[in-house]
N, C-alpha and C positions, 0 to 999 in steps of 0.2 A: 424395436428392431433388434435381432440378435445376430445379425450376419458378421459383425465386426467385433464381437466380444471374444477375448482370448481366454481360454481356460487354462489355469496353472497346470503344470506337468503332473504334480502329485494328485491333483483333483482328477485329471484325465486318466492317470493310471488306476485310481480307485474305482472310477466309473467302469473302466474296461474290465476290471476284476469282477464287478458286480454283474456286468452284462455277459460275461463269458459263459456261465452255466446256461443262460438263456440261448445264446448263439449256438452253443454246443447241442442243446436240445433240438433246436431247429435244424441243424445240419444232420443230426442222427435220424431224423425223420425222412431224409432224402436218401440215406444210406440203406442198403439191403438189410432187412431184418432176418435174413436167412444165412446160416453159416455153411461153410463148405465141408461136408463130412469126410471127404477123401480126395484131396487134390491129386491129380495123376501124376505119375513119373514122366518126366519130359526127357525125350531122346534128341540127339542132334545128328545131322548127316556129317560123317567124317569128311575131313578136307579132301582126302585122296578117294573118296567114294566113286565108284564106277557108275557112269550114266549109261544104262542099258541101251543097246541098239534095237531098233524095231525089227521084229522077226515074224515070219509066218507061223501059224500054229494050226492044230488039227480042226478046230471049230470054225476056221475062217475059209471063205470061198471067194476068190477075187474074180471079177468078171471082166472089166475093162477100164482103162484109164478115163478120167473125165475130161471134158474140154478145158482148154486153158481159160483162166479168168478173163472175161471181156475187159477191154481196155477201159479204164475209168470206173470200174465197178466199185461200189462202196461195200465193204465187208465189216462184220462185227463178230466178236466172240459171243458165245452163249454159255454163260457161267452159271446160270441157274435155270430151273426147269420152265419158267415162263418167259425166258429170253432176257436180252440186255435191259429191258425196261420194266420187267416184272408184270407184263400186262399183255402177253401174247402178241407182241409186235417186235419187229426188227427194222433197222435202217437199211438192210441189204438191198442192193439194186442190181438191174440187169439179169433178172431171173426169167425162166421160161414162162411164156403166156400160152403155149400150145405144146402138145407132144402127141406121139402115136397112141392109138387106142389101148395099147398094152401099158401105157404109162411112161414116165421119164426112164432114161437108161440107168440100169443098175450098175453101180461101180463095184461094190462088194457087199457081202452079207456074213454076219457072224451068228452062229447058233448060240442061244442064250439060255440061261436057266429061268427060274420063276421070279415073279415080282412085276410091279406096274410102273417102273421107273423109265426115264428118258435120259439120253446122253447129255453130257455137258462138254463145252469146248473152250479152251483158252490156250494161248501160247503155243499153238501148234500141236496141242495134245487133246484127245478125246477120252473122257473117262465115263465108264459104265459100271453101275452098281447093280448087282443081282444075286441070286442064290443058286448054287449048284450042289445038289444033294444036301448035305447037312452043314454047308458053309455059306456065309455070306461073302461075296467075292467082289473086290474092286479091281477093275482092269483098265489100264491106260493104253490107248491105241493111237496109230498114226491116222489122222482123219481121212487122208486121201487114199490110203491103201488098206486100212484095217489091221495092218501089222501091229503086234503087241510089244510095247516097251516093257511093261512089268505087270505082275498080278499080285495082289495081297488078299489074304482070306483069314477068317476066323470062324470057329464053330458057332452054330445057332440052333436052338431048339424052339420051334414054333410050329403049330398046326392051326390053321385058320378054323375057327369054330363054326363058321357058316359055309365052309367048303370053298372059299375063294383061294386065291394063290397064297402060297406059304412064303413067298419072298418079300423083299422089302418094298415099301410104298413111296419112300422119299428118295428123289433123285440126289445125286452127289452135288456139291458146290465147289467151285474153284475160286480161290482168292489169294492174291499175293504169293503165288508159287506153291500153294498148299490146296490139298483136297480134303474135303469134310463130308462125311456120311453119317446118317442116322439110321440104324437098322431097325427091323420090325420089332425087335426086343429091346429097343432103346439103347443100343450101344452106339456111343458117339465117338467117331474116329477121326484123327488128323493124320494125313500123310504127306510126305514131300512129293510134289508133282513130277519132279525129274527122275527121281530114283525109286519111288514107292516106299521109302523108308517110313516106318511108323515113328511119328513124333510125339504123339499122346493118344490115349483112349480111355474112355470112361463108360462104366456100366451104370447108366442113370437110373434104371429101374431098381437095381440093388441099393444104390447109394441114396436115392431120394425117395424111395417107396412110391413109385409112380402107379397110379390107379390103372385098372385094366382098360383095354380099348376093344372096340367091336371087332377091328380087323388088324390089330397091332399098331405100333407107333408109326404114324404116316404123314405128319406135317413136315414139310421140307424146312431144314434150317436156314437161317438168314445170317449172312456175315455182313456186319455193319460197324464201321468206326472201331475196328480192332476187336470186335466182339462176335462170338457165334451165339445167336439168339434162337432159343429153342422153345416150342410149346411143350409144356410139361404136364400139368394136372396132377401134381404130386401131393404128398401129406402136407398138412399145415397150410393148405391153400396156396402152395406154390404154383401159380398158374403159368408163369413164363420165367425163363432163366437166361442169363447172359454169361457166357464163359469167355475168358481171355483167349483171343484167337491163337496165341502162340504157346501159352502155358496150360491152357485147359482149366484154369482156376475159376471158380465162381466169382463174378464181378457184382452181379445184382440179382435179385429175385422180385417178381411182381406178385403181390398178395391179392388173391381173388379166388372165390370159390368155384368158378367155372373150370371145367377140364378141357384138356387139349382135344381139338377136332382134327379133321383132315384137310382144313384150310391152312394155307401157309402164310406166315407173317411177312409184312413188308413195310418199309419206311418211305413215306411220302411227305412232302411239305404241305401242311395245313395251318392256317393262321400264321403264316410266315415263318414257321419253324418245322424242322423234321419231327414227324410223329410216327410212332410204331403202331400199326394197325394189325389186329388179328381177329378172326372170326372164330370164337371158342364154341364148345359144345360136344361132349364126349359121352361115354358110357355112365350115365347117372340116372338114379330114380329119385324124384321125378326128373324128367329131362330138362336141362337148363343149358343156356349158352347164349352168345351174342357177340357184338362187336366191342372190342376194348380199344381204347385210345390210351397209349402209354408214352411216357418220356423215354426215348431210347438211350439217354445218358445214364439214368439212374433207376429205371424200372417203375417209377411212379404211375399209378393208374389214375388218369384224369377222369374218365367216365366209362360207363358200360351200358350199351344199348341192347336189351334183351331181344333176341330174335332166334327162335328155335321152335320146331314143331312140337306139339303137345302129345308126343308119343314116344315111348321109350326107344323103339328100334328106329331111330332117326339120326342122321348125322349132318353137321355142317361141313361142306367139303369145297365149295367155290372160294376163290381168292377175292377179297374186296377190290372193287374198281373205283379209282379216285377220278372224279370229274371236276368241272369248274366250280368256282364259288365255295370251296372247301367242302364239297359234297362227296359222299361215298355210297356206292351201290353194293348191297349185300343181298344174298338170296339163299333160300333152301327150297327143296322140291317136294316135300311131303305134305305140308298143310298150308303154310302161310305165304309161300312164294317170295317175292322180292320187296325191298323197300329202299328208298332213297333218304339218306339222313345227311344232316349238315352239322358241322362243328361250329358252335357259336363263339362269341368273344370271350365267354367264360370257360371254354373248353368242355362244353357239354353237348351231347347229341341231342338234336331235335328232328323229328320226323318231317319230311318234305312231301313225299307221296308213297303210296303202296301199289304194288303190281302183283295181285294174287296168282295171276296166270304166267308170270315171268320168273319162274324159279328154276335155277340150274341144279343139276345133281352134283357135277364136279367140274364142268367146263367154265371158262372164264369169258364173260362178255367182252366184245371189242367195241371201241367207240369210234365214231367218225362224223364230223360236221354236226354235232349235237344230237346224235342218235346212238343208241346201244343195240348190237346185234348179237344173238346167241341162239343155240339150240337149247330149248327149255324142256322140262319133263323129267320125271322120276324113272320110268321104265321105257323100254324100246317102243311099245304101241302108242304111248301118249307123248311122244317127243315130236316137236316140229321147230322150224326156224321162225323167229320173230323179230320185229324191230320196234323199239320204244323210243319216244322222244324224252331226251334227258330233262328238259325245262319243266314239262308237265306230267310226265308218266303216261302219256297217252300211247296206246298201241296203235302203230301206224299200219301194220299188216302181220299176218302169220301165214306160213306157206309150209306144206308137207311135200317137200321135193320128191319127185318120183321119175324114174327112168328105166329103161330096159337093159338087161345085161345077159350075155351068153353064158348059161351054166351047163357047159359040156354039151353043146348042140341043142340046148333047150332054152328059150327065151323066158326070162323071169323078171319081175318087177323088183327094183332096188330102191332103198332110201338110205339117207345118211344116219337116221335115227338120232342117238345122242351123240352128235358129232362135235368136233373141235374146229375152231376158226383161227387162222394165223394171218395177221395183216403184215404184208411185206411187198415192197416195190410197187406201192400203189395199188395192190389188188388184194383179194382176200382168198386164201387157200383153205380148202375144207377137207378134213379127214373124217370119215364116217367110222362107226364103231365096228364095221364088219370088213374094213379095209378098202372102202371107196375113197378116191382122192380126186378132187377137182378144183375148179376156180369158180367163185361166185362173183357176179356183178351186183353189189348191194347199194341201195339207196333208200331213202325214205318212202319212195314210191313202190318199191317191190324188189324182187330178186330174179336174177336170170342164171341158170346153170350153164356157164360158158364152156366148160371142159370137165370131163369126168372119165376116170378109168377105174377098173376093179383090180387093184394091185395084187391082192390075194383075198381069200375068203376065210376069215377067222373072227371069232368073237373077242370081246374085250380089247379092241384097238382103241384104248382110251387115252393115251399119251398124245400131247400136242406134238406135231411135227417140229423138229429142230432144223434150223437153217443157219449155216456159217460158212463163209468163204464160197457161196454159191452152190454148196452141196447140202442136200436134205437127207435127214436120217429119220426113218419112221420105224417104230418098234411093233413087231407082231407078238403079242403077249401070249397067245394061245396057239396050239398046233392048228394048221389049216384044215378046213372041212373038205370032205370028199378026197382024201388022200393027199392033201396039200402038204407043204413044207412045215417044219416044226417052228418053234419060238425062234424069233430072229430079230437082230437089228440089221436094217437094210439101209445102205448108202445109195442115194439116187443123185445123178447129175442134173441139177436145176440151173446150170449156167446157160445163159442165152448165147447165141452166136453160132457159128458153123462148127 
């Protein structure tokens, strides 16, 4: 028995000297093996800085004031593109369950530039990131009126090689009074939310030698525990990087050969601790990618689960969905479809079940009562709504929703196609990629389309609706067909009541 043995001071000191190199070696393995090539210059907001007032501007059209918030309504900020829970759900209550055939009442609309981003909202400010002519533009608006507090811009050179939009793909993020954006050419920017002052900025592509992307840099940054976490795909197998939220300096890097995809990272609790999850898979030959599980404190990669179509022109774009029992659902839409994996006690992924027909292009499945619901499919013709049981992977049903719409005096059939689903106030709101908006009654037994309106007719309506303070924001990314309106951010009144 050695419990009560006392070690002399001089012997303890000698042992500590002998063990120090070993302990240092272990500690160094947890530290980032990547150095910061060019820490950014950091600016501060002057103590006497003027906080701009919200003002109308030429691209804004105001329609009518929204109703007052219903008494007792629960509201939440929307700080990141998939909402307060990073899963296409919000705790907002007392929202509309019915509306006129034309749709909910429009409060205001803003003409926008190119890009596929959605608004973010916090602290009574709405931030939208897009491209106007040859500049990436970050604008801060008053959520209820659309009036602008400030605008910040910088030059950008990018032309999409496949003919899609030339604007940014990653929505802004708001955290601790700061705004973070990641541009299509990998420019990472930090601004002060109240004044629009630039606090720091980095050109990640130039500094870290980031590999080419199919459609530009498009994975949304994640702000977690004082760090801005970015999918990279840079030289020397720098797969992920974390930058200090306030200084922009590199904190850690994750070493892995997979490149950044269009899926955004998130942190969820698995095996009792926070784990950083990201679905990788970029422009590589041969195509590689899959799900990484990473320690968000130091960037250590615990395990990698390969999941990528065996074809060069394919991307991983949906966000992982965490369900019960430390399980995660990931999918791609080109070949393999979806798979449920589980993180075991050794922090290694193991396959639970596969669903070859349940692969999403970019939308995020929503879950309720042990089931996943999503619009699956790669292209418009092969997209339909489906329900899968989480425990078994069994397909419960699939439905290709169809209804009639008036197309200028001519009745035409309409579908949601590759739609998005938002869960809010105990119901499912659905936005189709041509501007159709409705409410779905979803269960494991089937689906009923309870409400539907054609808000506009425009392609590429791919961003999830944003809901905050009872107002809904939908982005029309392309000009309307048949002489409709141009690209817009539209605010609708979704508040229930008189």
